[in-house]
KOLDRENTOR-404629 format. One line per field, with one value per residue (C-alpha): x, y, z; residue in three letters. Coordinates in nm, 2 decimals, always signed. Layout:
px	X ...
py	Y ...
pz	Z ...
r	ala ...
This chain:
px	+1.89 +2.10 +1.96 +2.15 +2.25 +2.60 +2.58 +2.48 +2.79 +2.89 +2.58 +2.55 +2.90 +2.92 +2.87 +3.12 +3.12 +3.02 +3.00 +3.06 +2.78 +2.95 +3.01 +2.83 +2.50 +2.65 +2.94 +2.73 +2.50 +2.80 +2.93 +2.59 +2.57 +2.93 +2.89 +2.52 +2.40 +2.06 +2.15 +2.46 +2.52 +2.63 +2.88 +3.03 +3.34 +3.54 +3.52 +3.23 +2.95 +2.62 +2.47 +2.20 +2.12 +2.11 +1.88 +1.84 +1.49 +1.63 +1.85 +1.55 +1.36 +1.63 +1.65 +1.29 +1.28 +1.56 +1.41 +1.21 +1.09 +1.41 +1.65 +1.97 +2.21 +2.46 +2.20 +2.10 +2.46 +2.52 +2.20 +2.33 +2.67 +2.53 +2.62 +2.44 +2.31 +2.06 +1.88 +1.96 +1.74 +1.83 +1.81 +1.78 +1.66 +1.94 +2.02 +2.29 +2.47 +2.28 +1.94 +1.78 +1.67 +1.30 +1.38 +1.56 +1.27 +1.02 +1.22 +1.23 +0.85 +0.73 +0.92 +0.86 +1.24 +1.47 +1.78 +1.92 +2.27 +2.45 +2.62 +2.82 +2.80 +2.96 +2.72 +3.01 +2.88 +2.98 +2.78 +2.42 +2.13 +1.90 +1.58 +1.78 +1.99 +1.66 +1.52 +1.85 +1.79 +1.43 +1.56 +1.82 +1.61 +1.46 +1.13 +0.81 +0.68 +0.32 +0.24 +0.16 +0.31 -0.05 -0.11 +0.15 +0.21 +0.14 -0.16 -0.21 +0.10 +0.22 +0.34 +0.48 +0.46 +0.77 +0.74 +0.78 +1.11 +1.33 +1.23 +0.87 +0.98 +1.18 +0.89 +0.66 +0.90 +0.92 +0.54 +0.43 +0.72 +0.82 +1.16 +1.07 +0.82 +0.71 +0.71 +0.42 +0.33 +0.01 -0.16 -0.09 -0.03 +0.24 +0.55 +0.83 +1.08 +1.15 +1.30 +1.44 +1.61 +1.93 +1.90 +1.85 +2.18 +2.33 +2.23 +2.36 +2.71 +2.72 +2.63 +2.89 +3.15 +3.06 +3.08 +3.44 +3.54 +3.59 +3.37 +3.49 +3.61 +3.57 +3.17 +2.99 +2.73 +2.44 +2.17 +2.01 +1.68 +1.48 +1.60 +1.31 +1.29 +1.31 +1.67 +1.79 +1.53 +1.63 +1.43 +1.47 +1.18 +1.23 +0.90 +0.74 +0.42 +0.14 +0.09 +0.45 +0.56 +0.72 +1.04 +1.08 +1.03 +1.29 +1.54 +1.48 +1.56 +1.87 +2.00 +1.95 +2.04 +1.71 +1.46 +1.14 +0.97 +0.69 +0.40 +0.27 -0.08 -0.08 -0.39 -0.25 +0.13 +0.31 +0.04 +0.14 -0.09 +0.13 +0.48 +0.64 +0.92 +1.14 +0.92 +0.63 +0.83 +0.93 +0.66 +0.34 +0.44 +0.47 +0.11 -0.03 +0.15 +0.35 +0.70 +0.77 +0.68 +0.90 +1.21 +1.15 +1.14 +1.51 +1.61 +1.78 +2.05 +2.11 +2.14 +2.41 +2.61 +2.60 +2.69 +2.96 +3.09 +3.31 +3.69
py	-4.53 -4.25 -3.91 -3.68 -3.66 -3.65 -4.00 -4.10 -3.94 -4.28 -4.27 -3.91 -3.83 -4.06 -3.78 -3.49 -3.36 -3.00 -2.76 -2.39 -2.15 -2.03 -2.39 -2.46 -2.65 -2.89 -2.97 -3.03 -3.27 -3.47 -3.49 -3.62 -3.88 -3.99 -4.02 -4.15 -3.84 -3.67 -3.37 -3.15 -2.90 -2.58 -2.35 -2.01 -1.95 -1.87 -2.15 -2.42 -2.19 -2.30 -2.12 -2.36 -2.70 -2.84 -3.13 -3.35 -3.21 -2.86 -2.99 -3.17 -2.84 -2.66 -2.90 -2.89 -2.51 -2.53 -2.81 -2.68 -2.87 -2.77 -2.75 -2.94 -3.11 -2.83 -2.58 -2.78 -2.80 -2.42 -2.36 -2.54 -2.34 -2.12 -2.08 -2.29 -1.99 -1.93 -2.23 -2.38 -2.37 -2.08 -2.06 -2.45 -2.62 -2.77 -2.99 -2.95 -3.22 -3.15 -3.23 -3.56 -3.81 -3.73 -3.37 -3.49 -3.69 -3.41 -3.16 -3.40 -3.48 -3.13 -2.95 -3.22 -3.24 -3.53 -3.40 -3.19 -3.06 -3.09 -2.77 -2.69 -2.40 -2.16 -2.28 -2.47 -2.77 -3.11 -3.35 -3.43 -3.65 -3.78 -4.00 -4.27 -4.28 -4.32 -4.59 -4.78 -4.79 -4.93 -5.19 -5.33 -5.47 -5.81 -5.78 -5.71 -5.36 -5.47 -5.21 -5.34 -5.17 -5.11 -4.89 -4.63 -4.68 -4.42 -4.52 -4.25 -4.32 -4.10 -4.33 -4.27 -4.45 -4.64 -4.45 -4.11 -3.92 -3.85 -3.47 -3.57 -3.75 -3.46 -3.23 -3.48 -3.52 -3.15 -3.08 -3.38 -3.33 -3.70 -3.87 -4.17 -4.29 -4.64 -4.70 -4.88 -4.99 -4.87 -5.19 -5.28 -5.15 -5.39 -5.20 -5.24 -5.05 -4.75 -4.41 -4.21 -3.87 -4.07 -4.18 -3.81 -3.72 -4.01 -3.89 -3.54 -3.68 -3.88 -3.59 -3.37 -3.65 -3.67 -3.30 -3.29 -3.63 -3.81 -4.11 -4.41 -4.72 -4.57 -4.55 -4.38 -4.17 -4.06 -4.02 -3.68 -3.57 -3.67 -4.04 -4.27 -4.37 -4.73 -4.68 -4.57 -4.71 -4.96 -5.28 -5.46 -5.32 -5.41 -5.49 -5.56 -5.73 -5.49 -5.74 -5.75 -5.57 -5.22 -5.36 -5.57 -5.27 -5.08 -5.37 -5.41 -5.02 -5.04 -5.36 -5.24 -4.87 -4.73 -4.49 -4.65 -4.99 -5.09 -5.25 -5.55 -5.69 -6.02 -6.13 -6.02 -6.08 -5.82 -5.56 -5.27 -5.11 -4.82 -4.71 -4.71 -4.46 -4.35 -4.05 -4.28 -4.50 -4.19 -3.93 -4.16 -4.41 -4.11 -4.03 -4.37 -4.44 -4.17 -4.01 -4.20 -4.53 -4.44 -4.36 -4.68 -4.88 -4.78 -4.89 -5.22 -5.07 -4.78 -5.00 -5.24 -4.93 -4.79 -5.13 -5.21 -4.88 -4.90 -4.93
pz	+9.92 +9.81 +9.90 +9.67 +9.30 +9.43 +9.56 +9.20 +9.04 +8.90 +8.68 +8.59 +8.46 +8.15 +7.93 +7.99 +7.63 +7.57 +7.29 +7.29 +7.19 +6.88 +6.73 +6.43 +6.43 +6.16 +6.37 +6.68 +6.48 +6.35 +6.72 +6.84 +6.56 +6.64 +7.01 +7.01 +7.20 +7.19 +7.41 +7.45 +7.72 +7.56 +7.73 +7.71 +7.50 +7.82 +8.09 +8.12 +8.24 +8.11 +7.81 +7.69 +7.58 +7.23 +7.15 +6.85 +6.81 +6.77 +6.47 +6.32 +6.35 +6.18 +5.89 +5.85 +5.83 +5.56 +5.35 +5.05 +4.74 +4.55 +4.84 +4.76 +5.01 +4.98 +5.08 +5.38 +5.50 +5.46 +5.64 +5.94 +5.93 +6.20 +6.57 +6.83 +7.02 +6.73 +6.80 +7.14 +7.44 +7.65 +8.03 +8.06 +8.37 +8.56 +8.86 +9.13 +9.31 +9.61 +9.46 +9.54 +9.28 +9.35 +9.26 +8.94 +8.84 +8.91 +8.71 +8.41 +8.43 +8.52 +8.25 +8.00 +7.91 +7.82 +7.99 +8.27 +8.29 +8.62 +8.76 +9.05 +9.28 +9.04 +8.74 +8.57 +8.38 +8.53 +8.34 +8.22 +8.35 +8.09 +8.08 +7.94 +8.26 +8.45 +8.22 +8.27 +8.64 +8.59 +8.34 +8.57 +8.83 +8.80 +8.99 +8.79 +8.89 +8.83 +8.55 +8.20 +7.88 +7.77 +8.08 +7.98 +7.60 +7.35 +7.15 +6.88 +6.68 +6.40 +6.11 +5.76 +5.43 +5.30 +4.97 +5.15 +5.14 +5.42 +5.37 +5.43 +5.76 +5.89 +5.83 +6.02 +6.30 +6.35 +6.31 +6.53 +6.80 +6.76 +6.76 +6.59 +6.30 +6.25 +5.87 +5.70 +5.34 +5.17 +5.22 +5.59 +5.94 +6.01 +6.06 +5.79 +5.98 +6.21 +6.12 +6.41 +6.45 +6.47 +6.11 +6.00 +6.19 +6.03 +5.68 +5.76 +5.86 +5.53 +5.31 +5.49 +5.44 +5.07 +5.03 +5.16 +4.98 +5.31 +5.27 +5.46 +5.27 +4.94 +5.00 +4.72 +4.90 +4.67 +4.94 +5.01 +5.17 +4.86 +4.91 +5.00 +5.37 +5.28 +5.19 +5.52 +5.78 +6.04 +5.92 +6.27 +6.46 +6.83 +6.99 +7.34 +7.41 +7.54 +7.83 +7.93 +8.26 +8.19 +8.35 +8.04 +7.83 +8.01 +8.01 +7.63 +7.58 +7.78 +7.61 +7.25 +7.32 +7.20 +7.31 +7.21 +7.13 +6.90 +7.12 +6.94 +6.96 +7.14 +6.94 +6.60 +6.57 +6.37 +6.42 +6.64 +6.91 +6.98 +7.11 +7.44 +7.48 +7.76 +7.81 +7.86 +8.11 +8.33 +8.27 +8.24 +8.50 +8.76 +8.66 +8.65 +8.99 +9.15 +9.14 +9.48 +9.29 +9.00 +9.23 +9.43 +9.13 +9.08 +9.41 +9.32 +9.11 +9.33 +9.64 +9.44 +9.34 +9.70 +9.85 +9.57 +9.44 +9.13 +9.21
r	met pro glu lys ala ser asp leu trp trp leu phe thr arg gln thr val cys val thr gln asn glu ser val leu asn ala ala ile leu met glu asn arg asn phe arg his leu pro val ile thr glu ser gly arg lys met ala gly val leu ser ala gln asp ile ile asp ser val ser leu ala leu gly pro arg thr asp ser asp gln ile leu lys ser leu asp ile pro leu his arg ile met thr leu his pro ile val val glu lys gly asp gly leu val glu val ala lys lys leu ile asn his asn ile gly ala leu pro val val asp glu glu gly leu val gln gly ile ile thr met arg asp leu val gly leu leu gly thr gly ser glu pro leu gly val lys val ser glu ile met thr arg asn val thr thr ile asn ser glu ser thr ile ala asp ala val his leu met ser glu ser arg val arg arg leu pro ile thr ser arg asn thr ser ile pro leu gly met leu thr asn lys asp val leu arg leu leu ser gly ile asn arg ala ser his gly lys asn gln asn gly glu asn phe his arg asp phe arg thr lys ile ser asp ile met ala arg asp val ile glu val asp ser glu asp asp ile arg ile ala ala ser arg met met ile phe gly ile gly gly leu ala val gln asn pro asp ala pro gly gln ile leu gly leu val thr glu arg asp leu ile lys arg leu ser val val arg ser val ser phe leu val glu ser met lys phe glu leu glu val gln lys gln tyr pro ser gln
């Protein structure tokens, strides 16, 4: 099994996009939405030296601070026309190519972060490792890991009513430190859909295009943060059974390109017991079992890549 991150370079260099510390928060949010990123390494203006890390949560927090009862879309866009160094995480935890995969996992887990920029000996950014990369490794193997989804899932789930506004959702995401909100009606706990921070970034991009008259295909974009959640939420809630092996959950996240699944009650179809997220699969699995178990669970894909490297 590969001992160093440098042996896993095929996995950890898929994202090489960086932004400079004086780029605007709004432009970074649009880039994240376009490229389906949740983290961006932030570099200095001269060279590629690490300056910080920007996360989608940082942007949600910024929007939440700007949103008031009478705030309009133009004011939101203006509030995000500030340099990244105002909101980014300074002095981020990083990984070097010589660090082993166990060390990579420990850094993600112990510091409760979702991404690790990869730097060289001079501190220049080479790429980024995310929890999604590790979940992808977990989801590739075929053998069950002997851990049920119910053992690691998040049970106390923050939800929101379908009649609430997107502004309500942004405030709740920021206050509760969550990236996704199952959406329910007033009369049932069965989820009608799911709202994620990606949906908020998508709304920002749409508002920005509309403000510059750049809507695609003649789209008549009238949505703002007072729009009801039901108008933009994803109605296809991807689920997993609470009795399923976590390998199934990891595989489903990898296939659908999402960071969380609703966990359904096998005794009451449609009713959710909780959520299982990338963080659950990495952090909680290491607690329920161990970091060594977590890393060993990725062995299949690592060995395949070592035996048959990309040409």
